[in-house]
Every structure is written in C-alpha cells, then in structure tokens.
N, CA, C and O of each residue as an XYZ file, in Angstrom:
692
protein
N    -123.294     80.475    148.042
C    -122.582     79.702    149.039
C    -122.742     78.214    148.711
O    -123.843     77.756    148.405
N    -121.656     77.479    148.775
C    -121.710     76.041    148.506
C    -122.305     75.304    149.703
O    -122.416     75.856    150.798
N    -122.674     74.080    149.480
C    -123.218     73.262    150.565
C    -122.156     73.003    151.621
O    -122.463     72.956    152.812
N    -120.927     72.837    151.200
C    -119.828     72.630    152.159
C    -119.687     73.859    153.070
O    -119.539     73.721    154.284
N    -119.732     75.042    152.486
C    -119.656     76.276    153.278
C    -120.873     76.405    154.187
O    -120.749     76.791    155.350
N    -122.042     76.083    153.654
C    -123.283     76.175    154.422
C    -123.238     75.258    155.639
O    -123.540     75.682    156.755
N    -122.864     74.013    155.422
C    -122.807     73.079    156.547
C    -121.618     73.382    157.450
O    -121.656     73.100    158.648
N    -120.566     73.956    156.879
C    -119.413     74.352    157.690
C    -119.735     75.446    158.682
O    -119.011     75.630    159.661
N    -120.815     76.176    158.443
C    -121.239     77.248    159.344
C    -122.053     76.720    160.531
O    -122.478     77.500    161.383
N    -122.268     75.417    160.589
C    -122.988     74.855    161.739
C    -122.169     75.067    163.009
O    -120.941     74.986    162.971
N    -122.825     75.336    164.120
C    -122.098     75.559    165.377
C    -121.453     74.267    165.894
O    -121.762     73.172    165.425
N    -120.569     74.419    166.852
C    -119.837     73.279    167.388
C    -120.739     72.207    167.989
O    -120.382     71.029    167.966
N    -121.892     72.582    168.523
C    -122.763     71.548    169.096
C    -123.314     70.615    168.012
O    -123.820     69.535    168.314
N    -123.211     71.039    166.754
C    -123.660     70.211    165.635
C    -122.468     69.703    164.818
O    -122.584     69.470    163.615
N    -121.343     69.539    165.473
C    -120.132     69.081    164.785
C    -120.362     67.746    164.080
O    -119.873     67.546    162.968
N    -121.092     66.838    164.705
C    -121.354     65.544    164.076
C    -122.105     65.709    162.754
O    -121.834     64.997    161.787
N    -123.042     66.645    162.719
C    -123.801     66.895    161.495
C    -122.862     67.446    160.425
O    -122.926     67.031    159.267
N    -122.001     68.370    160.807
C    -120.997     68.927    159.889
C    -120.132     67.820    159.299
O    -119.905     67.772    158.090
N    -119.654     66.935    160.164
C    -118.794     65.834    159.718
C    -119.559     64.861    158.815
O    -119.019     64.365    157.826
N    -120.806     64.599    159.162
C    -121.615     63.706    158.323
C    -121.863     64.303    156.949
O    -121.833     63.587    155.948
N    -122.108     65.602    156.888
C    -122.306     66.254    155.591
C    -121.022     66.177    154.772
O    -121.067     65.905    153.572
N    -119.904     66.408    155.397
C    -118.623     66.304    154.699
C    -118.427     64.895    154.150
O    -117.955     64.722    153.027
N    -118.787     63.899    154.935
C    -118.679     62.505    154.473
C    -119.570     62.264    153.265
O    -119.145     61.626    152.302
N    -120.806     62.769    153.303
C    -121.709     62.582    152.167
C    -121.160     63.253    150.911
O    -121.211     62.682    149.821
N    -120.641     64.451    151.069
C    -120.129     65.181    149.908
C    -118.909     64.491    149.289
O    -118.677     64.594    148.085
N    -118.139     63.794    150.112
C    -116.942     63.106    149.627
C    -117.196     61.651    149.245
O    -116.324     60.996    148.673
N    -118.356     61.158    149.553
C    -118.690     59.757    149.326
C    -118.747     59.418    147.834
O    -119.225     60.213    147.024
N    -118.264     58.253    147.490
C    -118.268     57.801    146.101
C    -119.161     56.579    145.897
O    -119.110     55.956    144.836
N    -119.980     56.222    146.894
C    -120.797     55.009    146.839
C    -121.935     55.102    145.831
O    -122.404     54.077    145.334
N    -122.382     56.303    145.525
C    -123.498     56.494    144.603
C    -123.027     57.248    143.366
O    -122.144     58.101    143.453
N    -123.618     56.933    142.210
C    -123.314     57.756    141.027
C    -123.786     59.189    141.249
O    -124.675     59.439    142.063
N    -123.189     60.120    140.528
C    -123.504     61.542    140.735
C    -124.987     61.865    140.618
O    -125.498     62.669    141.398
N    -125.694     61.261    139.661
C    -127.118     61.585    139.526
C    -127.870     61.238    140.804
O    -128.732     62.003    141.236
N    -127.564     60.116    141.407
C    -128.236     59.746    142.656
C    -127.776     60.637    143.804
O    -128.596     61.138    144.574
N    -126.485     60.831    143.916
C    -125.934     61.631    145.016
C    -126.486     63.061    145.005
O    -127.040     63.527    146.001
N    -126.333     63.737    143.890
C    -126.768     65.137    143.831
C    -128.284     65.256    143.729
O    -128.865     66.238    144.191
N    -128.918     64.266    143.131
C    -130.381     64.246    143.115
C    -130.954     64.081    144.511
O    -131.956     64.709    144.853
N    -130.324     63.242    145.314
C    -130.758     63.092    146.710
C    -130.552     64.382    147.489
O    -131.427     64.801    148.246
N    -129.402     65.008    147.306
C    -129.157     66.279    148.000
C    -130.218     67.307    147.617
O    -130.753     68.007    148.478
N    -130.516     67.395    146.324
C    -131.460     68.409    145.855
C    -132.890     68.092    146.288
O    -133.605     68.985    146.743
N    -133.315     66.844    146.156
C    -134.681     66.506    146.567
C    -134.846     66.680    148.075
O    -135.885     67.157    148.532
N    -133.845     66.303    148.840
C    -133.944     66.461    150.302
C    -133.889     67.925    150.717
O    -134.562     68.316    151.671
N    -133.106     68.737    150.025
C    -133.089     70.179    150.334
C    -134.472     70.771    150.089
O    -135.007     71.490    150.933
N    -135.047     70.466    148.930
C    -136.395     70.973    148.646
C    -137.407     70.378    149.618
O    -138.343     71.059    150.037
N    -137.222     69.119    149.975
C    -138.108     68.469    150.941
C    -138.035     69.089    152.325
O    -138.994     69.020    153.093
N    -136.900     69.694    152.645
C    -136.746     70.339    153.957
C    -137.532     71.644    154.041
O    -137.863     72.108    155.132
N    -137.829     72.236    152.876
C    -138.539     73.507    152.785
C    -137.779     74.650    153.465
O    -138.375     75.651    153.865
N    -136.473     74.492    153.589
C    -135.648     75.543    154.200
C    -134.863     76.226    153.085
O    -133.861     75.698    152.603
N    -135.331     77.403    152.682
C    -134.803     78.095    151.501
C    -133.285     78.296    151.519
O    -132.658     78.078    150.482
N    -132.658     78.694    152.621
C    -131.198     78.832    152.581
C    -130.488     77.526    152.227
O    -129.464     77.549    151.543
N    -131.012     76.394    152.681
C    -130.421     75.104    152.323
C    -130.694     74.797    150.851
O    -129.809     74.315    150.143
N    -131.901     75.070    150.395
C    -132.231     74.872    148.977
C    -131.260     75.674    148.119
O    -130.716     75.148    147.147
N    -131.038     76.928    148.463
C    -130.138     77.786    147.687
C    -128.718     77.218    147.647
O    -128.088     77.203    146.590
N    -128.212     76.752    148.790
C    -126.856     76.191    148.854
C    -126.749     74.925    148.015
O    -125.745     74.719    147.333
N    -127.763     74.081    148.055
C    -127.726     72.831    147.283
C    -127.900     73.112    145.796
O    -127.284     72.441    144.969
N    -128.716     74.078    145.448
C    -128.848     74.445    144.032
C    -127.474     74.853    143.476
O    -127.118     74.474    142.360
N    -126.710     75.620    144.252
C    -125.350     76.009    143.841
C    -124.474     74.764    143.733
O    -123.740     74.597    142.759
N    -124.553     73.900    144.726
C    -123.729     72.685    144.764
C    -123.991     71.790    143.549
O    -123.066     71.168    143.027
N    -125.219     71.725    143.109
C    -125.610     70.811    142.026
C    -125.391     71.369    140.631
O    -125.476     70.633    139.648
N    -125.112     72.653    140.536
C    -124.895     73.274    139.227
C    -123.738     72.576    138.516
O    -122.628     72.486    139.042
N    -124.019     72.090    137.326
C    -122.999     71.403    136.535
C    -122.787     69.951    136.910
O    -122.016     69.251    136.254
N    -123.457     69.488    137.953
C    -123.292     68.099    138.396
C    -124.517     67.250    138.095
O    -124.450     66.021    138.127
N    -125.635     67.905    137.804
C    -126.880     67.220    137.461
C    -127.380     67.757    136.122
O    -127.268     68.949    135.838
N    -127.922     66.876    135.320
C    -128.562     67.334    134.086
C    -129.804     68.139    134.469
O    -130.300     68.029    135.590
N    -130.290     68.931    133.550
C    -131.516     69.701    133.797
C    -132.671     68.764    134.110
O    -133.499     69.069    134.970
N    -132.738     67.627    133.423
C    -133.809     66.656    133.649
C    -133.733     66.059    135.050
O    -134.755     65.905    135.719
N    -132.533     65.726    135.490
C    -132.369     65.141    136.819
C    -132.680     66.165    137.905
O    -133.297     65.822    138.914
N    -132.267     67.408    137.720
C    -132.569     68.452    138.698
C    -134.070     68.686    138.788
O    -134.616     68.832    139.882
N    -134.732     68.722    137.647
C    -136.185     68.895    137.639
C    -136.869     67.715    138.322
O    -137.821     67.905    139.079
N    -136.394     66.504    138.062
C    -136.977     65.310    138.688
C    -136.780     65.332    140.203
O    -137.686     64.955    140.947
N    -135.620     65.765    140.665
C    -135.363     65.836    142.111
C    -136.316     66.836    142.772
O    -136.874     66.563    143.835
N    -136.495     67.989    142.135
C    -137.430     68.980    142.667
C    -138.865     68.445    142.636
O    -139.640     68.662    143.567
N    -139.204     67.745    141.554
C    -140.551     67.173    141.414
C    -140.807     66.100    142.468
O    -141.919     65.993    142.985
N    -139.796     65.311    142.789
C    -139.953     64.287    143.829
C    -140.310     64.943    145.156
O    -141.204     64.478    145.863
N    -139.611     66.022    145.493
C    -139.908     66.733    146.744
C    -141.314     67.324    146.707
O    -142.034     67.285    147.705
N    -141.702     67.865    145.566
C    -143.021     68.492    145.450
C    -144.145     67.473    145.597
O    -145.084     67.685    146.365
N    -144.050     66.377    144.865
C    -145.139     65.394    144.914
C    -145.168     64.669    146.261
O    -146.237     64.270    146.724
N    -144.012     64.498    146.890
C    -143.999     63.867    148.217
C    -144.533     64.815    149.290
O    -145.071     64.355    150.298
N    -144.396     66.123    149.096
C    -144.996     67.073    150.046
C    -146.500     66.849    150.119
O    -147.106     66.992    151.181
N    -147.091     66.500    148.999
C    -148.524     66.223    148.946
C    -148.823     64.790    149.400
O    -149.626     64.572    150.307
N    -148.173     63.826    148.763
C    -148.482     62.416    149.030
C    -148.195     62.001    150.466
O    -148.957     61.237    151.058
N    -147.097     62.503    151.028
C    -146.749     62.093    152.386
C    -147.805     62.522    153.393
O    -148.057     61.804    154.360
N    -148.420     63.665    153.189
C    -149.500     64.097    154.078
C    -150.726     63.219    153.873
O    -151.307     62.715    154.834
N    -151.115     63.040    152.617
C    -152.331     62.273    152.337
C    -152.206     60.817    152.808
O    -153.068     60.316    153.529
N    -151.131     60.148    152.394
C    -151.013     58.729    152.718
C    -150.671     58.479    154.189
O    -151.030     57.436    154.737
N    -149.988     59.413    154.823
C    -149.771     59.286    156.276
C    -151.115     59.381    156.990
O    -151.361     58.646    157.946
N    -151.981     60.276    156.537
C    -153.322     60.388    157.116
C    -154.097     59.084    156.962
O    -154.674     58.584    157.927
N    -154.110     58.528    155.737
C    -154.904     57.306    155.530
C    -154.386     56.157    156.384
O    -155.152     55.295    156.816
N    -153.087     56.153    156.620
C    -152.475     55.104    157.434
C    -152.751     55.303    158.927
O    -153.012     54.339    159.646
N    -152.695     56.544    159.386
C    -152.813     56.827    160.817
C    -154.253     57.001    161.299
O    -154.531     56.840    162.487
N    -155.155     57.325    160.398
C    -156.546     57.551    160.800
C    -157.137     56.265    161.377
O    -156.911     55.170    160.861
N    -157.884     56.422    162.437
C    -158.542     55.270    163.052
C    -159.569     54.638    162.128
O    -159.785     53.427    162.167
N    -160.193     55.450    161.308
C    -161.195     54.967    160.367
C    -160.471     54.450    159.117
O    -159.987     55.244    158.310
N    -160.398     53.153    158.961
C    -159.658     52.537    157.856
C    -160.401     52.621    156.517
O    -159.895     52.166    155.491
N    -161.599     53.204    156.537
C    -162.357     53.414    155.302
C    -161.565     54.253    154.301
O    -161.688     54.066    153.091
N    -160.745     55.186    154.816
C    -159.974     56.079    153.946
C    -158.959     55.327    153.090
O    -158.605     55.778    152.001
N    -158.493     54.182    153.583
C    -157.521     53.393    152.827
C    -158.101     52.882    151.507
O    -157.357     52.641    150.556
N    -159.406     52.716    151.442
C    -160.060     52.174    150.253
C    -160.629     53.247    149.333
O    -161.188     52.925    148.285
N    -160.499     54.489    149.701
C    -161.028     55.583    148.887
C    -159.964     56.034    147.886
O    -158.777     56.068    148.213
N    -160.388     56.380    146.664
C    -159.395     56.869    145.697
C    -158.825     58.213    146.156
O    -159.553     59.070    146.659
N    -157.533     58.380    145.976
C    -156.871     59.615    146.417
C    -157.330     60.825    145.603
O    -157.438     61.926    146.143
N    -157.593     60.637    144.343
C    -157.987     61.727    143.449
C    -156.985     62.882    143.471
O    -157.361     64.053    143.425
N    -155.711     62.526    143.543
C    -154.620     63.498    143.507
C    -153.773     63.215    142.272
O    -153.427     62.066    141.997
N    -153.447     64.253    141.543
C    -152.592     64.081    140.368
C    -151.159     63.849    140.837
O    -150.634     64.561    141.693
N    -150.553     62.831    140.247
C    -149.155     62.515    140.542
C    -148.513     61.859    139.322
O    -147.823     60.845    139.434
N    -148.752     62.454    138.162
C    -148.252     61.927    136.887
C    -146.736     61.812    136.853
O    -146.201     60.936    136.173
N    -146.039     62.672    137.569
C    -144.579     62.674    137.533
C    -144.004     61.352    138.034
O    -142.906     60.968    137.630
N    -144.719     60.655    138.901
C    -144.220     59.365    139.393
C    -144.133     58.358    138.245
O    -143.201     57.556    138.195
N    -145.085     58.396    137.337
C    -145.081     57.484    136.202
C    -144.135     57.890    135.087
O    -143.676     57.041    134.323
N    -143.842     59.161    134.987
C    -142.977     59.671    133.915
C    -142.079     60.778    134.458
O    -142.298     61.954    134.169
N    -141.052     60.399    135.258
C    -140.218     61.421    135.896
C    -139.184     62.092    134.991
O    -138.589     63.099    135.374
N    -138.968     61.542    133.797
C    -137.990     62.147    132.893
C    -136.566     61.666    133.101
O    -135.663     62.064    132.365
N    -136.353     60.811    134.098
C    -135.041     60.207    134.368
C    -135.270     58.737    134.700
O    -136.407     58.264    134.702
N    -134.198     58.027    134.976
C    -134.304     56.632    135.388
C    -135.292     56.515    136.542
O    -135.181     57.223    137.542
N    -136.256     55.616    136.392
C    -137.338     55.457    137.386
C    -136.779     55.112    138.768
O    -137.282     55.615    139.773
N    -135.761     54.274    138.835
C    -135.196     53.893    140.133
C    -134.580     55.102    140.840
O    -134.707     55.240    142.056
N    -133.923     55.965    140.093
C    -133.354     57.170    140.709
C    -134.462     58.043    141.289
O    -134.360     58.523    142.418
N    -135.520     58.243    140.509
C    -136.638     59.064    140.985
C    -137.279     58.445    142.223
O    -137.596     59.156    143.177
N    -137.469     57.139    142.217
C    -138.057     56.449    143.374
C    -137.163     56.602    144.601
O    -137.661     56.727    145.720
N    -135.852     56.593    144.399
C    -134.925     56.788    145.512
C    -135.088     58.188    146.107
O    -135.065     58.356    147.326
N    -135.252     59.187    145.241
C    -135.479     60.558    145.720
C    -136.789     60.628    146.515
O    -136.848     61.252    147.574
N    -137.830     59.983    145.994
C    -139.128     59.974    146.682
C    -139.035     59.269    148.027
O    -139.617     59.727    149.011
N    -138.313     58.165    148.077
C    -138.148     57.435    149.333
C    -137.445     58.304    150.379
O    -137.857     58.344    151.538
N    -136.387     58.993    149.964
C    -135.637     59.839    150.895
C    -136.518     60.949    151.468
O    -136.505     61.189    152.675
N    -137.276     61.623    150.614
C    -138.159     62.694    151.091
C    -139.260     62.114    151.973
O    -139.644     62.727    152.969
N    -139.767     60.941    151.617
C    -140.783     60.287    152.446
C    -140.239     59.941    153.825
O    -140.956     60.041    154.821
N    -138.980     59.537    153.885
C    -138.351     59.269    155.187
C    -138.266     60.559    156.006
O    -138.525     60.553    157.209
N    -137.903     61.659    155.352
C    -137.848     62.951    156.044
C    -139.212     63.328    156.610
O    -139.312     63.873    157.709
N    -140.259     63.031    155.848
C    -141.615     63.424    156.229
C    -142.329     62.387    157.078
O    -143.444     62.631    157.540
N    -141.714     61.247    157.289
C    -142.268     60.237    158.186
C    -143.515     59.538    157.682
O    -144.406     59.223    158.471
N    -143.596     59.291    156.391
C    -144.757     58.585    155.855
C    -144.406     57.117    155.621
O    -143.764     56.772    154.630
N    -144.827     56.274    156.530
C    -144.524     54.855    156.445
C    -145.078     54.178    155.213
O    -144.407     53.339    154.610
N    -146.307     54.534    154.825
C    -146.892     53.925    153.632
C    -146.079     54.269    152.386
O    -145.847     53.409    151.536
N    -145.654     55.508    152.278
C    -144.862     55.919    151.115
C    -143.482     55.271    151.149
O    -142.975     54.844    150.111
N    -142.874     55.194    152.319
C    -141.577     54.524    152.439
C    -141.697     53.090    151.940
O    -140.892     52.649    151.120
N    -142.696     52.362    152.429
C    -142.887     50.967    152.018
C    -143.142     50.859    150.522
O    -142.577     49.992    149.856
N    -143.981     51.726    149.997
C    -144.321     51.682    148.581
C    -143.092     51.920    147.704
O    -142.854     51.168    146.759
N    -142.314     52.954    148.006
C    -141.135     53.271    147.200
C    -140.054     52.209    147.374
O    -139.349     51.885    146.418
N    -139.917     51.670    148.567
C    -138.924     50.621    148.784
C    -139.268     49.378    147.967
O    -138.374     48.748    147.404
N    -140.538     49.020    147.895
C    -140.955     47.864    147.095
C    -140.632     48.071    145.614
O    -140.153     47.152    144.949
N    -140.888     49.252    145.106
C    -140.575     49.546    143.699
C    -139.065     49.462    143.478
O    -138.612     48.922    142.469
N    -138.291     49.993    144.417
C    -136.835     49.960    144.298
C    -136.304     48.529    144.331
O    -135.426     48.171    143.545
N    -136.828     47.722    145.228
C    -136.406     46.318    145.317
C    -136.718     45.584    144.017
O    -135.888     44.821    143.523
N    -137.911     45.809    143.458
C    -138.292     45.172    142.185
C    -137.369     45.613    141.057
O    -137.141     44.864    140.107
N    -136.839     46.828    141.162
C    -135.921     47.352    140.138
C    -134.488     46.887    140.375
O    -133.588     47.245    139.615
N    -134.269     46.093    141.419
C    -132.940     45.561    141.692
C    -132.047     46.449    142.536
O    -130.844     46.203    142.628
N    -132.612     47.477    143.154
C    -131.820     48.360    144.017
C    -131.622     47.661    145.352
O    -132.581     47.190    145.965
N    -130.381     47.596    145.796
C    -130.077     46.856    147.025
C    -130.327     47.679    148.286
O    -130.485     48.899    148.239
N    -130.357     46.978    149.398
C    -130.648     47.610    150.696
C    -129.605     48.666    151.057
O    -129.940     49.676    151.675
N    -128.362     48.446    150.681
C    -127.311     49.419    151.006
C    -127.563     50.760    150.308
O    -127.359     51.817    150.904
N    -127.999     50.719    149.068
C    -128.307     51.951    148.331
C    -129.493     52.666    148.959
O    -129.495     53.891    149.084
N    -130.498     51.900    149.353
C    -131.667     52.489    150.014
C    -131.251     53.122    151.337
O    -131.712     54.210    151.680
N    -130.385     52.446    152.075
C    -129.885     53.009    153.331
C    -129.110     54.304    153.076
O    -129.246     55.270    153.827
N    -128.296     54.321    152.014
C    -127.567     55.556    151.668
C    -128.547     56.707    151.476
O    -128.316     57.812    151.966
N    -129.641     56.449    150.763
C    -130.625     57.504    150.500
C    -131.195     58.050    151.808
O    -131.376     59.259    151.949
N    -131.473     57.176    152.750
C    -132.037     57.615    154.031
C    -130.978     58.353    154.859
O    -131.310     59.262    155.620
N    -129.725     57.972    154.714
C    -128.651     58.731    155.374
C    -128.603     60.158    154.842
O    -128.471     61.106    155.617
N    -128.709     60.316    153.527
C    -128.743     61.660    152.936
C    -129.918     62.448    153.516
O    -129.773     63.607    153.905
N    -131.075     61.803    153.565
C    -132.271     62.481    154.095
C    -132.066     62.905    155.542
O    -132.429     64.019    155.920
N    -131.490     62.032    156.347
C    -131.336     62.347    157.772
C    -130.349     63.494    157.991
O    -130.586     64.371    158.821
N    -129.262     63.485    157.259
C    -128.272     64.555    157.421
C    -128.822     65.875    156.893
O    -128.639     66.914    157.528
N    -129.488     65.854    155.753
C    -130.051     67.086    155.205
C    -131.115     67.663    156.134
O    -131.183     68.877    156.325
N    -131.943     66.798    156.712
C    -132.966     67.262    157.668
C    -132.299     67.903    158.876
O    -132.751     68.940    159.363
N    -131.221     67.286    159.362
C    -130.515     67.825    160.527
C    -129.878     69.181    160.210
O    -129.952     70.103    161.021
N    -129.262     69.305    159.049
C    -128.644     70.578    158.653
C    -129.712     71.672    158.602
O    -129.509     72.770    159.120
N    -130.846     71.365    157.977
C    -131.934     72.351    157.890
C    -132.465     72.708    159.265
O    -132.709     73.882    159.542
N    -132.648     71.735    160.123
C    -133.204     71.979    161.457
C    -132.295     72.848    162.309
O    -132.753     73.784    162.965
N    -131.002     72.536    162.297
C    -130.068     73.317    163.121
C    -129.989     74.745    162.607
O    -130.066     75.691    163.390
N    -129.835     74.910    161.292
C    -129.760     76.266    160.725
C    -131.052     77.048    161.009
O    -130.995     78.214    161.400
N    -132.201     76.415    160.816
C    -133.477     77.110    161.030
C    -133.643     77.522    162.489
O    -134.196     78.584    162.774
N    -133.177     76.706    163.396
C    -133.299     77.026    164.821
C    -132.454     78.222    165.218
O    -132.774     78.912    166.186
N    -131.391     78.475    164.490
C    -130.460     79.562    164.830
C    -130.732     80.843    164.041
O    -130.160     81.890    164.345
N    -131.589     80.768    163.045
C    -131.835     81.960    162.203
C    -133.265     82.420    162.269
O    -133.628     83.402    161.622
C-alpha cells in the first residue's frame, strides 16, 4: 500500500491530516532525498509498523540505498539519543549534563550521505520525540551548514504530519 493510500484511509475526523499528507507528497520545496528521507526517518521514528511499511513502498525507487539506510539510521540513533539527552536536560540534578554519555553514535559522524540531509532527518525525529537538547543541537549544525529556517520548518512539518498519521491509525487499529 502506498503512503497516499495509507493516509487516504484516515477517517473523516482526521481530514486535515489527510490533506496535509497530500500536500507533503505533492510538495516540491525539498529535493527528493530530503523529502523521502524525512518521510522514511519519521515513519521509522513513529515506531508504527503499518506506516513504516507504507513509507518503505513509497520510497522505493525514490531514494538511493545509502539515503534510505541513513534515514533509518537517523530514526534508530535518535530513539536512543532523544531519551538520554531529554533525561539529562529534564533531570533536576544537573550533574548528568557533565557526565559522558558513553553511547555509540558513529553514524552521526559518518552517515553515508550529505551531512546536512542526515542532520535534518535527526532534527525531525527529535521533534517527534520532544527532545529539546537534540533539536537545538541539530538545528545549530544545520544553520552552520547554511540550511535556512524555512527548510528546518519543512522538516518539522513532515514530522508533525507523520506523527499524526501514525497516532490516528494506531488509535483505530
């Protein structure tokens, strides 16, 4: 099932989500690697297998193998980092902020694709997971790489719509 079909199955109370997904799929503001990489990283970040399956179908032939792997890797490493760094930020004891994480995250340094694209995928998943420290960190890297605020906003729009699609479908199934 394609992502369009998957989101088209949303009930009428989620019509806005359906329309937003259609807009994202038709949008030309981002190059394909960013657009489909965001869809794939956010689907994996949602941890909702039916959405992951639909996006995997949608991305077939639209993303290189390297970009697809990087999008999946962004979701995987953010699943770990967003929990850890959200904890260090939210914990009352600020001692944790100065302790080494001791977590492997080599993929961030060598994602196999353009670093800015990978950082955009990480930022989107971090927004889905609500990790302020990770959002700030990835946004700073993106800004240094010359990525503008509009592109960053696009990434968060993808994250918000994908999260909504996963949430509505999961609630009904």
